[in-house]
ROGUZA-511574 format. One record per residue (C-alpha): chain; residue in one letter; residue number from 1; x, y, z. Coordinates in nm, 3 decimals, decimal comma, always signed. Layout:
c	r	k	X	Y	Z
A	A	NUM	X	Y	Z
...
***
This chain:
c	r	k	X	Y	Z
A	M	1	+0,103	-1,967	-2,124
A	A	2	+0,315	-2,111	-1,842
A	R	3	+0,549	-1,954	-1,591
A	L	4	+0,833	-2,144	-1,425
A	S	5	+0,903	-2,071	-1,059
A	W	6	+1,098	-2,224	-0,771
A	T	7	+0,888	-2,340	-0,474
A	D	8	+1,042	-2,518	-0,175
A	G	9	+1,344	-2,617	-0,383
A	F	10	+1,141	-2,761	-0,673
A	L	11	+1,086	-2,619	-1,019
A	R	12	+0,715	-2,563	-1,060
A	T	13	+0,519	-2,477	-1,372
A	D	14	+0,232	-2,237	-1,309
A	M	15	-0,024	-2,221	-1,587
A	L	16	-0,112	-1,858	-1,640
A	P	17	-0,403	-1,720	-1,841
A	P	18	-0,305	-1,542	-2,163
A	D	19	-0,220	-1,175	-2,128
A	T	20	-0,555	-1,045	-2,250
A	H	21	-0,634	-0,771	-1,998
A	P	22	-0,653	-0,433	-2,173
A	P	23	-0,440	-0,139	-2,067
A	P	24	-0,625	+0,087	-1,823
A	D	25	-0,842	+0,380	-1,927
A	A	26	-0,818	+0,360	-2,305
A	F	27	-0,851	+0,702	-2,464
A	G	28	-1,067	+0,575	-2,747
A	S	29	-0,978	+0,477	-3,101
A	W	30	-0,705	+0,574	-3,342
A	P	31	-0,743	+0,916	-3,512
A	K	32	-0,905	+0,887	-3,851
A	S	33	-0,603	+1,055	-4,006
A	A	34	-0,360	+0,790	-3,877
A	P	35	-0,391	+0,534	-4,161
A	W	36	-0,380	+0,807	-4,426
A	L	37	-0,070	+0,962	-4,273
A	V	38	+0,106	+0,626	-4,252
A	L	39	+0,007	+0,544	-4,610
A	A	40	+0,115	+0,884	-4,741
A	Y	41	+0,450	+0,892	-4,559
A	G	42	+0,515	+0,523	-4,624
A	L	43	+0,454	+0,544	-4,998
A	L	44	+0,616	+0,881	-5,049
A	G	45	+0,960	+0,763	-4,937
A	P	46	+0,999	+0,473	-5,186
A	A	47	+0,840	+0,687	-5,457
A	L	48	+1,105	+0,954	-5,408
A	L	49	+1,381	+0,697	-5,445
A	L	50	+1,226	+0,561	-5,763
A	V	51	+1,143	+0,893	-5,929
A	L	52	+1,424	+1,128	-5,832
A	A	53	+1,779	+1,128	-5,954
A	P	54	+2,045	+0,992	-5,712
A	G	55	+2,166	+1,340	-5,623
A	A	56	+1,820	+1,457	-5,518
A	R	57	+1,721	+1,150	-5,319
A	G	58	+1,910	+1,254	-5,007
A	L	59	+1,754	+1,599	-5,013
A	A	60	+1,401	+1,462	-5,054
A	L	61	+1,437	+1,195	-4,782
A	N	62	+1,589	+1,446	-4,537
A	A	63	+1,306	+1,691	-4,601
A	L	64	+1,045	+1,417	-4,556
A	N	65	+1,208	+1,297	-4,230
A	T	66	+1,219	+1,658	-4,107
A	I	67	+0,844	+1,689	-4,156
A	I	68	+0,770	+1,354	-3,986
A	F	69	+0,991	+1,422	-3,681
A	A	70	+0,841	+1,771	-3,640
A	H	71	+0,491	+1,624	-3,671
A	A	72	+0,572	+1,358	-3,410
A	G	73	+0,713	+1,622	-3,172
A	I	74	+0,396	+1,834	-3,196
A	L	75	+0,179	+1,527	-3,127
A	A	76	+0,398	+1,434	-2,829
A	L	77	+0,345	+1,780	-2,678
A	A	78	-0,031	+1,743	-2,725
A	R	79	-0,015	+1,399	-2,564
A	A	80	+0,169	+1,549	-2,265
A	R	81	-0,130	+1,776	-2,199
A	K	82	-0,369	+1,484	-2,238
A	E	83	-0,187	+1,228	-2,022
A	R	84	-0,085	+1,412	-1,708
A	D	85	+0,076	+1,117	-1,529
A	A	86	+0,322	+1,069	-1,816
A	R	87	+0,363	+1,434	-1,915
A	W	88	+0,733	+1,454	-1,826
A	G	89	+0,810	+1,158	-2,045
A	W	90	+0,609	+1,295	-2,337
A	Q	91	+0,769	+1,637	-2,303
A	G	92	+1,115	+1,479	-2,307
A	I	93	+1,026	+1,277	-2,617
A	A	94	+0,897	+1,593	-2,784
A	A	95	+1,223	+1,775	-2,703
A	G	96	+1,424	+1,484	-2,847
A	L	97	+1,214	+1,478	-3,164
A	F	98	+1,254	+1,853	-3,212
A	A	99	+1,632	+1,813	-3,172
A	Q	100	+1,627	+1,547	-3,444
A	T	101	+1,410	+1,777	-3,655
A	L	102	+1,675	+2,048	-3,632
A	N	103	+1,945	+1,799	-3,733
A	Q	104	+1,745	+1,683	-4,034
A	A	105	+1,660	+2,041	-4,128
A	W	106	+2,026	+2,143	-4,110
A	A	107	+2,122	+1,852	-4,334
A	T	108	+1,847	+1,951	-4,579
A	F	109	+1,966	+2,313	-4,580
A	S	110	+2,325	+2,202	-4,637
A	I	111	+2,225	+1,992	-4,937
A	L	112	+2,023	+2,278	-5,083
A	R	113	+2,302	+2,534	-5,039
A	Y	114	+2,618	+2,333	-5,092
A	G	115	+2,489	+2,039	-5,289
A	T	116	+2,617	+1,789	-5,036
A	A	117	+2,529	+1,668	-4,687
A	P	118	+2,733	+1,789	-4,386
A	P	119	+3,042	+1,581	-4,316
A	F	120	+3,005	+1,291	-4,077
A	P	121	+3,043	+1,349	-3,793
A	S	122	+2,954	+1,715	-3,762
A	W	123	+2,812	+1,952	-3,504
A	G	124	+2,464	+1,862	-3,622
A	D	125	+2,517	+1,503	-3,513
A	L	126	+2,538	+1,628	-3,156
A	L	127	+2,164	+1,696	-3,193
A	S	128	+2,114	+1,328	-3,277
A	V	129	+2,311	+1,231	-2,967
A	L	130	+2,094	+1,471	-2,765
A	T	131	+1,787	+1,303	-2,914
A	L	132	+1,904	+0,961	-2,796
A	I	133	+1,976	+1,092	-2,444
A	L	134	+1,640	+1,271	-2,415
A	I	135	+1,436	+0,974	-2,536
A	A	136	+1,620	+0,731	-2,307
A	A	137	+1,554	+0,961	-2,010
A	S	138	+1,191	+1,010	-2,120
A	L	139	+1,124	+0,638	-2,126
A	L	140	+1,247	+0,617	-1,766
A	A	141	+1,036	+0,922	-1,675
A	W	142	+0,721	+0,743	-1,792
A	P	143	+0,536	+0,576	-1,501
A	L	144	+0,634	+0,233	-1,633
A	A	145	+0,869	+0,175	-1,341
A	S	146	+0,797	+0,230	-0,973
A	A	147	+0,827	+0,588	-0,856
A	S	148	+1,033	+0,496	-0,550
A	G	149	+1,348	+0,297	-0,504
A	S	150	+1,618	+0,250	-0,766
A	E	151	+1,415	+0,065	-1,027
A	R	152	+1,438	+0,347	-1,283
A	W	153	+1,816	+0,345	-1,247
A	R	154	+1,822	-0,033	-1,277
A	K	155	+1,614	-0,024	-1,595
A	G	156	+1,859	+0,229	-1,738
A	M	157	+2,153	+0,008	-1,640
A	D	158	+1,979	-0,294	-1,795
A	G	159	+1,927	-0,107	-2,122
A	L	160	+2,285	+0,018	-2,130
A	G	161	+2,409	-0,332	-2,051
A	A	162	+2,201	-0,471	-2,338
A	G	163	+2,349	-0,208	-2,574
A	M	164	+2,704	-0,284	-2,459
A	S	165	+2,645	-0,658	-2,499
A	A	166	+2,505	-0,616	-2,851
A	F	167	+2,803	-0,403	-2,956
A	F	168	+3,040	-0,647	-2,784
A	I	169	+2,902	-0,939	-2,984
A	G	170	+2,886	-0,732	-3,303
A	W	171	+3,250	-0,627	-3,258
A	F	172	+3,359	-0,985	-3,205
A	L	173	+3,171	-1,119	-3,507
A	A	174	+3,214	-0,846	-3,771
A	L	175	+3,276	-0,489	-3,657
A	G	176	+3,619	-0,538	-3,501
A	P	177	+3,810	-0,601	-3,824
A	L	178	+3,621	-0,322	-4,001
A	F	179	+3,699	-0,068	-3,729
A	H	180	+4,066	-0,149	-3,759
A	R	181	+4,067	-0,061	-4,132
A	P	182	+4,234	+0,273	-4,212
A	G	183	+3,956	+0,385	-4,449
A	S	184	+3,764	+0,588	-4,185
A	S	185	+3,872	+0,851	-3,932
A	P	186	+3,870	+0,797	-3,553
A	E	187	+3,594	+1,059	-3,521
A	E	188	+3,381	+0,870	-3,772
A	R	189	+3,434	+0,541	-3,596
A	G	190	+3,362	+0,699	-3,256
A	A	191	+3,038	+0,854	-3,383
A	M	192	+2,928	+0,517	-3,520
A	V	193	+2,989	+0,357	-3,179
A	V	194	+2,788	+0,628	-3,003
A	F	195	+2,492	+0,594	-3,239
A	F	196	+2,498	+0,216	-3,221
A	L	197	+2,513	+0,212	-2,840
A	G	198	+2,250	+0,485	-2,809
A	N	199	+1,993	+0,306	-3,025
A	A	200	+2,071	-0,033	-2,868
A	T	201	+2,039	+0,115	-2,518
A	I	202	+1,698	+0,267	-2,592
A	L	203	+1,580	-0,058	-2,746
A	G	204	+1,704	-0,247	-2,439
A	I	205	+1,524	-0,007	-2,203
A	C	206	+1,202	-0,060	-2,400
A	V	207	+1,237	-0,436	-2,373
A	Y	208	+1,302	-0,429	-1,999
A	L	209	+1,013	-0,189	-1,932
A	G	210	+0,766	-0,415	-2,110
A	A	211	+0,907	-0,762	-2,046
A	R	212	+0,708	-0,832	-1,727
A	R	213	+0,381	-0,691	-1,864
A	T	214	+0,362	-0,749	-2,237
A	S	215	+0,034	-0,558	-2,260
A	R	216	+0,242	-0,240	-2,243
A	F	217	+0,368	-0,307	-2,596
A	R	218	+0,015	-0,244	-2,725
A	G	219	+0,051	+0,119	-2,622
A	P	220	+0,308	+0,391	-2,699
A	L	221	+0,593	+0,176	-2,568
A	G	222	+0,538	-0,077	-2,847
A	W	223	+0,565	+0,186	-3,122
A	V	224	+0,878	+0,337	-2,969
A	T	225	+1,026	-0,014	-2,948
A	M	226	+0,951	-0,081	-3,315
A	G	227	+1,090	+0,260	-3,414
A	F	228	+1,424	+0,204	-3,244
A	A	229	+1,441	-0,156	-3,363
A	A	230	+1,423	-0,021	-3,719
A	S	231	+1,675	+0,250	-3,633
A	L	232	+1,916	-0,002	-3,480
A	L	233	+1,883	-0,223	-3,785
A	Q	234	+1,965	+0,075	-4,007
A	I	235	+2,272	+0,161	-3,796
A	T	236	+2,386	-0,202	-3,792
A	L	237	+2,368	-0,225	-4,171
A	Q	238	+2,512	+0,122	-4,224
A	V	239	+2,822	+0,088	-4,005
A	P	240	+3,004	-0,166	-4,229
A	L	241	+2,922	+0,038	-4,539
A	V	242	+3,051	+0,358	-4,380
A	L	243	+3,371	+0,191	-4,262
A	V	244	+3,451	+0,066	-4,615
A	G	245	+3,341	+0,393	-4,779
A	Q	246	+3,039	+0,253	-4,968
A	Y	247	+2,756	+0,445	-4,799
A	R	248	+2,597	+0,746	-4,975
A	L	249	+2,313	+0,967	-4,853
A	G	250	+1,990	+0,872	-5,030
A	D	251	+2,072	+0,504	-5,034
A	S	252	+1,776	+0,266	-5,008
A	L	253	+1,903	+0,184	-4,658
A	D	254	+1,773	+0,526	-4,549
A	L	255	+1,418	+0,398	-4,588
A	L	256	+1,471	+0,233	-4,248
A	V	257	+1,515	+0,583	-4,100
A	L	258	+1,183	+0,677	-4,260
A	L	259	+1,021	+0,361	-4,118
A	A	260	+1,159	+0,440	-3,770
A	A	261	+1,022	+0,794	-3,793
A	I	262	+0,676	+0,664	-3,889
A	F	263	+0,672	+0,419	-3,595
A	I	264	+0,770	+0,698	-3,353
A	L	265	+0,500	+0,919	-3,507
A	L	266	+0,242	+0,651	-3,418
A	A	267	+0,348	+0,647	-3,049
A	P	268	+0,173	+0,975	-2,948
A	M	269	-0,124	+0,881	-3,170
A	A	270	-0,179	+0,544	-2,997
A	P	271	-0,520	+0,528	-2,823
A	F	272	-0,386	+0,347	-2,514
A	P	273	-0,224	+0,538	-2,227
A	V	274	+0,110	+0,455	-2,074
A	E	275	+0,042	+0,162	-1,841
A	P	276	+0,172	+0,239	-1,489
A	G	277	+0,421	+0,016	-1,315
A	H	278	+0,396	-0,178	-0,993
A	P	279	+0,527	-0,047	-0,659
A	P	280	+0,866	-0,188	-0,554
A	D	281	+0,724	-0,435	-0,301
A	V	282	+0,514	-0,591	-0,580
A	E	283	+0,801	-0,598	-0,829
A	V	284	+1,019	-0,802	-0,592
A	Q	285	+0,743	-1,062	-0,559
A	D	286	+0,777	-1,155	-0,927
A	R	287	+0,976	-1,479	-0,908
A	S	288	+0,928	-1,589	-1,267
A	I	289	+1,225	-1,720	-1,462
A	G	290	+1,198	-1,426	-1,701
A	A	291	+1,215	-1,170	-1,421
A	L	292	+1,520	-1,342	-1,274
A	M	293	+1,711	-1,419	-1,594
A	L	294	+1,630	-1,125	-1,824
A	P	295	+1,859	-0,869	-1,654
A	M	296	+2,148	-1,117	-1,672
A	L	297	+2,086	-1,236	-2,027
A	P	298	+2,302	-0,975	-2,215
A	A	299	+2,599	-1,026	-1,984
A	A	300	+2,553	-1,405	-2,006
A	L	301	+2,563	-1,392	-2,388
A	A	302	+2,875	-1,174	-2,382
A	L	303	+3,036	-1,412	-2,133
A	A	304	+2,956	-1,707	-2,359
A	V	305	+3,131	-1,527	-2,647
A	V	306	+3,437	-1,460	-2,428
A	L	307	+3,457	-1,822	-2,314
A	A	308	+3,423	-1,943	-2,673
A	A	309	+3,701	-1,707	-2,780
A	L	310	+3,926	-1,821	-2,498
A	A	311	+3,873	-2,181	-2,603
A	W	312	+3,912	-2,152	-2,981
A	A	313	+4,050	-1,809	-3,075
A	P	314	+4,208	-1,624	-2,780
A	S	315	+4,391	-1,387	-3,014
A	T	316	+4,061	-1,224	-3,111
A	L	317	+4,021	-1,077	-2,760
A	D	318	+4,176	-0,741	-2,840
A	A	319	+4,197	-0,431	-2,620
A	P	320	+3,855	-0,285	-2,723
A	L	321	+3,683	-0,612	-2,633
A	L	322	+3,852	-0,621	-2,294
A	A	323	+3,756	-0,255	-2,235
A	M	324	+3,394	-0,328	-2,320
A	G	325	+3,397	-0,634	-2,094
A	T	326	+3,536	-0,427	-1,809
A	T	327	+3,265	-0,166	-1,866
A	M	328	+2,991	-0,429	-1,860
A	A	329	+3,133	-0,571	-1,538
A	G	330	+3,126	-0,222	-1,384
A	L	331	+2,765	-0,175	-1,494
A	G	332	+2,677	-0,509	-1,337
A	L	333	+2,837	-0,411	-1,008
A	F	334	+2,661	-0,075	-1,006
A	R	335	+2,328	-0,240	-1,080
A	G	336	+2,390	-0,490	-0,801
A	M	337	+2,460	-0,204	-0,562
A	L	338	+2,129	-0,042	-0,658
A	A	339	+1,945	-0,371	-0,608
A	L	340	+2,113	-0,419	-0,270
A	R	341	+2,010	-0,069	-0,163
A	D	342	+1,649	-0,141	-0,257
A	L	343	+1,668	-0,474	-0,077
A	Q	344	+1,790	-0,303	+0,238
A	R	345	+1,513	-0,044	+0,215
A	L	346	+1,248	-0,311	+0,161
A	S	347	+1,398	-0,517	+0,443
A	A	348	+1,370	-0,219	+0,679
A	A	349	+1,010	-0,163	+0,568
A	L	350	+0,937	-0,533	+0,623
A	E	351	+1,089	-0,525	+0,970
A	S	352	+0,877	-0,225	+1,065
A	R	353	+0,566	-0,401	+0,938
A	V	354	+0,656	-0,718	+1,127
A	M	355	+0,707	-0,517	+1,445
A	A	356	+0,373	-0,342	+1,398
A	R	357	+0,201	-0,675	+1,327
A	T	358	+0,369	-0,834	+1,629
A	H	359	+0,247	-0,548	+1,846
A	D	360	-0,106	-0,598	+1,711
A	L	361	-0,087	-0,972	+1,775
A	E	362	+0,031	-0,914	+2,130
A	A	363	-0,256	-0,673	+2,186
A	M	364	-0,501	-0,929	+2,040
A	Q	365	-0,351	-1,200	+2,257
A	E	366	-0,392	-0,986	+2,568
A	T	367	-0,750	-0,914	+2,467
A	M	368	-0,810	-1,286	+2,421
A	L	369	-0,672	-1,361	+2,767
A	R	370	-0,885	-1,089	+2,926
A	T	371	-1,192	-1,216	+2,739
A	E	372	-1,137	-1,569	+2,856
A	R	373	-1,077	-1,443	+3,209
A	M	374	-1,409	-1,259	+3,201
A	N	375	-1,582	-1,571	+3,065
A	A	376	-1,441	-1,770	+3,355
A	M	377	-1,547	-1,490	+3,588
A	A	378	-1,905	-1,524	+3,462
A	V	379	-1,894	-1,898	+3,533
A	L	380	-1,756	-1,830	+3,880
A	G	381	-2,028	-1,573	+3,941
A	A	382	-2,295	-1,831	+3,868
A	G	383	-2,134	-2,076	+4,110
A	M	384	-2,077	-1,809	+4,375
A	A	385	-2,446	-1,716	+4,379
A	H	386	-2,530	-2,031	+4,582
A	D	387	-2,271	-1,953	+4,852
A	L	388	-2,378	-1,589	+4,868
A	N	389	-2,740	-1,694	+4,906
A	N	390	-2,640	-1,918	+5,199
A	A	391	-2,446	-1,632	+5,358
A	L	392	-2,734	-1,390	+5,305
A	A	393	-2,979	-1,644	+5,452
A	T	394	-2,760	-1,674	+5,762
A	I	395	-2,740	-1,295	+5,798
A	R	396	-3,118	-1,261	+5,757
A	A	397	-3,198	-1,537	+6,009
A	C	398	-2,962	-1,394	+6,272
A	A	399	-3,093	-1,042	+6,209
A	E	400	-3,455	-1,162	+6,252
A	L	401	-3,364	-1,328	+6,586
A	A	402	-3,196	-1,007	+6,704
A	M	403	-3,502	-0,802	+6,596
A	A	404	-3,737	-1,039	+6,782
A	R	405	-3,534	-1,004	+7,103
A	L	406	-3,538	-0,627	+7,070
A	E	407	-3,918	-0,630	+7,033
A	E	408	-3,937	-0,837	+7,351
A	G	409	-3,717	-0,584	+7,528
A	Q	410	-3,417	-0,815	+7,541
A	A	411	-3,067	-0,750	+7,416
A	P	412	-2,954	-0,948	+7,105
A	E	413	-2,735	-1,245	+7,178
A	G	414	-2,368	-1,208	+7,093
A	K	415	-2,356	-1,535	+6,900
A	D	416	-2,622	-1,408	+6,655
A	L	417	-2,420	-1,092	+6,587
A	A	418	-2,106	-1,304	+6,555
A	H	419	-2,283	-1,520	+6,293
A	I	420	-2,375	-1,206	+6,102
A	L	421	-2,014	-1,086	+6,105
A	V	422	-1,881	-1,425	+5,994
A	A	423	-2,133	-1,447	+5,710
A	A	424	-2,052	-1,088	+5,601
A	D	425	-1,677	-1,166	+5,604
A	Q	426	-1,737	-1,477	+5,394
A	S	427	-1,940	-1,277	+5,142
A	T	428	-1,671	-1,008	+5,128
A	A	429	-1,402	-1,269	+5,071
A	L	430	-1,601	-1,430	+4,792
A	T	431	-1,663	-1,102	+4,608
A	R	432	-1,304	-0,985	+4,658
A	R	433	-1,179	-1,314	+4,517
A	L	434	-1,405	-1,284	+4,217
A	M	435	-1,307	-0,921	+4,151
A	S	436	-0,934	-0,995	+4,176
A	F	437	-0,978	-1,281	+3,929
A	G	438	-1,150	-1,057	+3,675
A	R	439	-0,918	-0,757	+3,689
A	S	440	-0,743	-0,679	+3,359
A	E	441	-0,408	-0,547	+3,480
A	D	442	-0,123	-0,793	+3,517
A	E	443	+0,035	-0,861	+3,853
A	P	444	+0,413	-0,864	+3,863
A	H	445	+0,571	-1,208	+3,891
A	A	446	+0,678	-1,300	+4,240
A	S	447	+0,770	-1,614	+4,426
A	I	448	+0,447	-1,787	+4,532
A	C	449	+0,378	-2,124	+4,689
A	L	450	+0,188	-2,335	+4,437
A	R	451	+0,056	-2,564	+4,713
A	D	452	-0,092	-2,272	+4,909
A	E	453	-0,245	-2,115	+4,597
A	L	454	-0,418	-2,439	+4,499
A	S	455	-0,542	-2,483	+4,854
A	H	456	-0,685	-2,128	+4,860
A	M	457	-0,853	-2,189	+4,525
A	E	458	-1,048	-2,492	+4,649
A	T	459	-1,356	-2,287	+4,732
A	I	460	-1,366	-2,121	+4,390
A	L	461	-1,308	-2,449	+4,208
A	R	462	-1,589	-2,620	+4,397
A	M	463	-1,821	-2,337	+4,291
A	L	464	-1,760	-2,437	+3,929
A	L	465	-1,851	-2,804	+3,973
A	G	466	-2,193	-2,814	+4,131
A	R	467	-2,321	-3,121	+4,313
A	Q	468	-2,270	-3,385	+4,042
A	C	469	-1,892	-3,356	+4,033
A	S	470	-1,650	-3,408	+4,317
A	L	471	-1,310	-3,243	+4,362
A	R	472	-1,012	-3,400	+4,538
A	L	473	-0,686	-3,216	+4,605
A	E	474	-0,370	-3,422	+4,661
A	L	475	-0,121	-3,146	+4,742
A	G	476	+0,113	-3,319	+4,987
A	E	477	+0,307	-3,134	+5,251
A	T	478	+0,601	-3,006	+5,045
A	T	479	+0,635	-2,633	+4,974
A	V	480	+0,671	-2,578	+4,598
A	P	481	+0,767	-2,217	+4,514
A	I	482	+0,729	-2,087	+4,156
A	L	483	+0,758	-1,748	+3,988
A	G	484	+0,420	-1,618	+3,876
A	S	485	+0,109	-1,433	+3,983
A	R	486	-0,211	-1,539	+4,156
A	T	487	-0,423	-1,417	+3,865
A	Q	488	-0,239	-1,638	+3,615
A	I	489	-0,258	-1,947	+3,838
A	E	490	-0,630	-1,894	+3,901
A	Q	491	-0,708	-1,853	+3,531
A	I	492	-0,515	-2,167	+3,437
A	F	493	-0,691	-2,396	+3,684
A	V	494	-1,036	-2,239	+3,646
A	N	495	-1,017	-2,311	+3,272
A	L	496	-0,894	-2,668	+3,322
A	V	497	-1,151	-2,752	+3,590
A	S	498	-1,430	-2,594	+3,380
A	N	499	-1,330	-2,810	+3,082
A	A	500	-1,320	-3,118	+3,304
A	R	501	-1,668	-3,040	+3,436
A	D	502	-1,804	-3,000	+3,080
A	A	503	-1,647	-3,335	+2,986
A	M	504	-1,854	-3,507	+3,262
A	P	505	-2,219	-3,419	+3,190
A	Q	506	-2,334	-3,713	+3,404
A	G	507	-2,097	-3,629	+3,687
A	G	508	-1,761	-3,769	+3,790
A	D	509	-1,442	-3,709	+3,984
A	I	510	-1,171	-3,447	+3,934
A	T	511	-0,833	-3,492	+4,102
A	I	512	-0,558	-3,232	+4,125
A	R	513	-0,218	-3,375	+4,222
A	L	514	+0,089	-3,169	+4,304
A	S	515	+0,438	-3,315	+4,309
A	R	516	+0,797	-3,209	+4,272
A	I	517	+1,001	-3,386	+4,003
A	L	518	+1,340	-3,368	+3,833
A	F	519	+1,351	-3,332	+3,456
A	A	520	+1,684	-3,308	+3,272
A	G	521	+1,848	-3,234	+3,604
A	K	522	+1,619	-2,938	+3,681
A	P	523	+1,356	-2,933	+3,959
A	L	524	+1,001	-2,884	+3,833
A	A	525	+0,662	-2,846	+3,998
A	C	526	+0,425	-3,093	+3,833
A	V	527	+0,046	-3,058	+3,859
A	E	528	-0,191	-3,317	+3,712
A	V	529	-0,556	-3,233	+3,653
A	E	530	-0,735	-3,564	+3,598
A	D	531	-1,101	-3,626	+3,524
A	T	532	-1,315	-3,933	+3,465
A	G	533	-1,504	-3,780	+3,174
A	E	534	-1,569	-3,877	+2,813
A	G	535	-1,209	-3,842	+2,694
A	M	536	-1,094	-3,731	+2,349
A	P	537	-0,996	-3,918	+2,031
A	P	538	-0,651	-3,842	+1,880
A	E	539	-0,789	-3,615	+1,605
A	V	540	-0,953	-3,392	+1,867
A	Q	541	-0,641	-3,389	+2,087
A	A	542	-0,442	-3,256	+1,790
A	K	543	-0,667	-2,947	+1,770
A	I	544	-0,757	-2,857	+2,127
A	F	545	-0,489	-2,586	+2,153
A	S	546	-0,595	-2,418	+1,826
A	P	547	-0,777	-2,087	+1,887
A	F	548	-1,156	-2,102	+1,844
A	F	549	-1,164	-2,482	+1,815
A	T	550	-1,432	-2,628	+2,039
A	T	551	-1,641	-2,943	+2,058
A	K	552	-1,911	-2,774	+2,267
A	A	553	-2,250	-2,675	+2,134
A	P	554	-2,287	-2,325	+1,981
A	G	555	-2,305	-2,063	+2,252
A	R	556	-2,146	-2,293	+2,512
A	G	557	-1,776	-2,236	+2,438
A	T	558	-1,544	-1,986	+2,271
A	G	559	-1,255	-2,218	+2,188
A	L	560	-1,014	-1,983	+2,368
A	G	561	-0,981	-2,153	+2,706
A	L	562	-0,708	-2,408	+2,633
A	P	563	-0,513	-2,175	+2,399
A	S	564	-0,509	-1,916	+2,677
A	V	565	-0,391	-2,182	+2,926
A	R	566	-0,103	-2,276	+2,695
A	Q	567	-0,009	-1,909	+2,650
A	L	568	-0,015	-1,851	+3,025
A	M	569	+0,206	-2,155	+3,080
A	H	570	+0,447	-2,016	+2,821
A	N	571	+0,450	-1,681	+3,003
A	L	572	+0,535	-1,863	+3,327
A	G	573	+0,818	-2,055	+3,159
A	G	574	+0,638	-2,388	+3,187
A	D	575	+0,480	-2,636	+2,946
A	L	576	+0,157	-2,827	+2,911
A	S	577	+0,074	-3,174	+2,779
A	V	578	-0,237	-3,388	+2,763
A	T	579	-0,320	-3,759	+2,758
A	S	580	-0,672	-3,880	+2,696
A	Q	581	-0,860	-4,199	+2,622
A	P	582	-1,222	-4,201	+2,501
A	G	583	-1,455	-4,334	+2,768
A	V	584	-1,186	-4,327	+3,038
A	G	585	-1,092	-3,966	+3,098
A	T	586	-0,835	-3,694	+3,036
A	T	587	-0,526	-3,581	+3,225
A	F	588	-0,355	-3,247	+3,175
A	M	589	+0,002	-3,230	+3,304
A	L	590	+0,149	-2,888	+3,385
A	R	591	+0,517	-2,842	+3,461
A	F	592	+0,640	-2,520	+3,625
A	P	593	+1,004	-2,426	+3,687
A	V	594	+1,073	-2,418	+4,059
A	A	595	+1,189	-2,085	+4,202
A	E	596	+1,500	-2,173	+4,399
A	G	597	+1,580	-1,984	+4,716
***
């Protein structure tokens, strides 16, 4: 089985597995009485037509149909207690079947008492109309369509449109001339139209409810569909005979009514439950050709008939045809309004989900930046330990000299205490710098001098490199103001210098150059971070800004450093590019907008 779908402007054929999945939660098997009931009812009807005299056939068939419809109504009530999710639909079907039972019983009583069936149409036929309305509503009350949105209304409009289209085509091909004959009354013709449209509408609703999931036809929906297909066939064949005065109660055509009643009797006896429908957001994801074209098919067929008539026989487009066409157009507009309302509701739900997902992504991004900042802080802490040890050694040596002088009864020298104070201030500055780098809250953007910030960062950057790598700053003398924060600038260059250090395991040189350039008529601050490391091939360069991509050994890198640098540059309104050559080195170029004034 294949499904056609549009993908990126091309018609694609998707091979689908056959629809073999069983309906959910089967109740079991058919009742043992089911085949015997079908056999008894099915054989009894033809036998009555063969055995009885013509005058008694109508009475016998009406009595038999009364029993079958009453039996089906009782079983539908029992099914409503058994299948709680579909109980409203089963109760409605039971009410419709009991209404039809009353109509059949009244006709039987009339034949017994007066020797003839009630005139057509009569008050009893209103019960048949009520039956059609109740069963159509019951099908929509079954959980075959989504419980929210306007899908139930749309399925009803689709079924009514299918009924109107069938009658439209039938009128054009055969029924129109017959309805214009004077042999039948307007009430009789109107009743025929109502019964034809009612049965065709129910059949259309059944088709639309099961078209997307054909497994539903193996349950009660399939038997209801077959029942109303037989009923519609009986009405279609009966209408011409009634209009020309050749139909009589008890005709062999009434066996189709018996067949329809038997099919409907099997619906509440079916062992499969009513298969629930998809939620609206799943229904709209069905992009198959059938899902797109099926609702438009009846109107398309009617339109084809109209166009053919306009081309070859425009005189056949009489007032009833134009009225039916106008009605179908109104149904199409109403259905489109319902679809648009659902689309707007789903669009609002999608927007809310997108906003929630965007908020989550922003939170994850902030977490990623903080994580990378803490990773860089750990690296800085390792490098800072050497400078702190030097400061602590100076403090200890000066303190020991002061203690020795005190033991000798001499006052400590001022230069020793001054050394202690200088070393303590250096240690305080180092720890304060490290703590400010690792804080999680964002500083507000302000105008800062990029040259001064890079100059102040020299100590921290040298901590990262160790003794094998050298750092050279070429900052010039020009003041380059940008809008940003110290925390962001520090994180950007700590990440870049750390990557450069890792790319030079045998040592090398790192150069940071600052310049002021014009690009597209706008002044920019340009910073180049150049190393003499191993470089990167083109396939690696294409991935370095992807989150979690790293060429380092497991446990040595997170793959978040360069993505966080790119995000920080985006937050500052700048951009980032890279050039690299294996065996020669790598240069990262950062461009910041200059803060004028």
